N, C-alpha and C positions, 0 to 999 in steps of 0.2 A: 504493500500500500504506500502511496506517495506520502512524503512528509509534509507536503503542502496541504493547506486546508481550503484553498480557493484556486480558481482558474479564470482565465479570460477566453471567451469564445468569440471568434471573428467570422462573420459572413464573408464570403469570398468576392463575388462579383459586385463591382461598384462600391465596395467597402475596403477590403484589403487591397484589391487591385482596381485599376481603371478598366471598365469594359467587361466583356463576357469571356469566361474561361472556356465555356463550351464552344464558342466561336473559334478560339485558338486551336482547340482540339479538332474542330471540323476542318479548318484549313490544313492542318498537318495530315489528317486522314485523307482528305481529298487529294493532296499532293502525292500521297502514297497509293492512290487509287483504291482506298478502302471504302469510300462512299461515292455514289454516283453524283454527277454534276448537278442534276436537278435538285437533289437533297441539299447539296452544299449551297446552291443559290437561295433556296427557301430559308435555310438556317442563317445565311448571311443577312438577309433582309430582316429577320427577327432580331439579330444581334445589333444591327444599326439602330433599329427602333429602341432597343433596350438601352443602348449607350446614350441616346439622345433624351429619352423620357424616363428611364428606369423601369421598374417592374410594371407589367401591364395588369389588366384585370383577368388574366387567364386563371382558370380554376386549377386546383392542385392536380386534377386528372390530366389537364392539358399540358401542364409543365412536366408531369411524370412521363407522359407519352413522348414529349419532345426529348427529354434526357435519355430515356431508354432507347428511343428510336435512333439516337445518334450513334449508338454502339451495336445495335442489333445486327447480327450476322458477321460481326468483326471477330477475328480470332484474338483471344486474350494476349497471346505472345506478341501479336502485331500492335495491339493497343499499347501495351507496356513499352514496346520498343520506341513508340512515338515520344516518350518522355524525354529522350535525349534532346529532341528539338523543342518540345512544348515547355518544359520546366524553365529553361533559361528565358524564353519569351515571356512567361508569366512573371518571373522575378523582375524583369525590366518594367512590368506594368505595376509593380507594387508602389503605392504612393509613399513618398518619403515620410509623411506624417504618420502613416500607419506603421512604418518600420520603427519610428521612434516610440510609438505606443507599445509595440511588441517588446522593445528593449526596456521600457519603463516597467512593464509587468514582470519581466524576467528578473530585473533588479529588485523588485519588490517581493520576489520569492513565489510568484504565481506561475503555474503551468499555462501554456498557451495552445489553443486549438483553432484550426480552421473547421467551420461547420458549413457544409455546402451540399446542394442538390447534385452537383457535378459528380462524375464517377469517382469512387474512392481510389481507383488506380491512378487518377490524376491528382487528387487532393492530397493523398498521403506523401508522395514524393516531393510535392511542392512544400508541404509543411516541414519535411525533413531538411530540404534545401535552405529554408528560412530559419532553421534552428529552433523550430517550434516543437512542442511535445508530441503532437500527432495531428493527423487530418481525419475528419469524420465526413464521409461522403456516401453517396448512394451505391449500394451493392446490387449488381445485376446477376441474374442466374446464368450459369455457364454450363453448356452441355457439349460434349465432344470437343472441348477447347474453344467453343464459340459462344458469344453472348446471344441469349434467346430473345431478348427484349422484354423479359419478365423480371420482377423484383426478387431479390434474395434477402429479404429483411425489410424493415420499415423504410419508406421513402423519406429522404432527409430534406423535407421541405415543410414549412408551416409547423403544425403540431408534431410532425415527424422529427423535427430538430430537437424539440423538447424531450421526446422519447429517447433520442440518442444521447443528449446531454445528461438526462437523469441516470441513464445506465452508466455513463462515465463517472458521474459523481458518486454513485453507489460503489462502483468498483475501486475508485481511487480515494474515496473518503473526503471529497469536497463537500462544502456546505453551500447550497444554492444561494442562500441569502448573502453569502460573502463573495459570490462570483460576479464577473462582469460579462456583458455581451454587447457586441457592436453590430449594427446593420443599417442599411440605407432604406430598407423597404418595409412597408406595412405588412407584407406577407410574413415578416419575422416578428410580428407582435407577440405571438406565443412565446418565442424564445426570450424576447426582451422582458416580458412580464414575469418570466419564471425565475429571473435572477435578481439579486439585490441591487445591482448597479447596471441598469440599462443605459446605453448611449446611442443616440441617433447620429448617423454619419451621412452627411450630404443627403438628408432624408427626402423621400418623395412627399407629395402634398399631404396625404393622409397621416403618414408617420410624423411629419412636422407638427401637424395639428394635435395629435395625441401627445407628443412629447411636450408641447406647450401647456396642454391641459394638466398634465401630470407632473410638470416640473422636472422632466428629464433633461440632462445636458444634451446639447446639440453641437456636434463637431463639424466644422466646415473645412474640408480638405480642398486644396487646389487641384486643378486638373493635371498637374505635373506628375510624371512618373520618374523612375530611376533613369530611364533612357533619355528623357528630356533633360533632366538635371545634368547627366553626363555630357550630352551634346552641348548644352549651354556652357558648361565649365570648360570644355575643350575650346569653344569659340572664344571665350574670354582669355584663355591662356594664349591663344594664337596671336592676339593683338597686344600681349604683354601686360595685361591688367591683372593686378593681384586681387584674388577673391578672399574676402575675409569670412566666408561662410555664407550660407543662404538662410533666408527667413524661415521661420517654422511653418508658415502657411496655415496655421491652425487658429481658428476663432471660436471661442466658446460663446455660444449665444446665451443671452440672459434667459433664465428660466422664467416662464410667464405664469 
């Protein structure tokens, strides 16, 4: 059992990273000819809308079908092999402010987790690469080495995230009222309501309204990612300017 008594749980898309992890997976799978072009085009359109507007009003069933459909028929070995390409791209999408929050929680003695509807085969390696405790993602059933398109456990979305977090807390001895959770979407209200320290990150309209009503802190991250920071730093260096560090990019909104 962990010696820590609390943990911090991070939603992935538009919270820990900018944009959609499933889209990055889809691009890599399409390039390796693991998914047909028509499916890739459909998923790309959904990802663009998600990046611009955040979570839609899709039901849990619709989201589940989209996530499971992204890997249906793909061989497990082929999907895992994509992580060589996918994980570095996702790391470049990590928001600098989110990285600082991870560091702060680790320094405070808390375990840190990604909690996402994305496939666990994608979420877990990313969590490891970021030095986090673990990744919690959707598990798909596998038969004869291929994904069947069916669930192999609870769907890690909405109330399913609470189920996954509760299981981790029971196994590791965390106390939910001492845990933290971060998300941008009202679809994660069950997760935010389950912990003692909910935080809204670049929230959609509904989540921002709920956070204001309940006095939850709201964190506004910039649209910068590690890749943007690196390119900007290189450009500054090229013209001989000394960089004294960059601003935090975090604004804590006043609780209403």
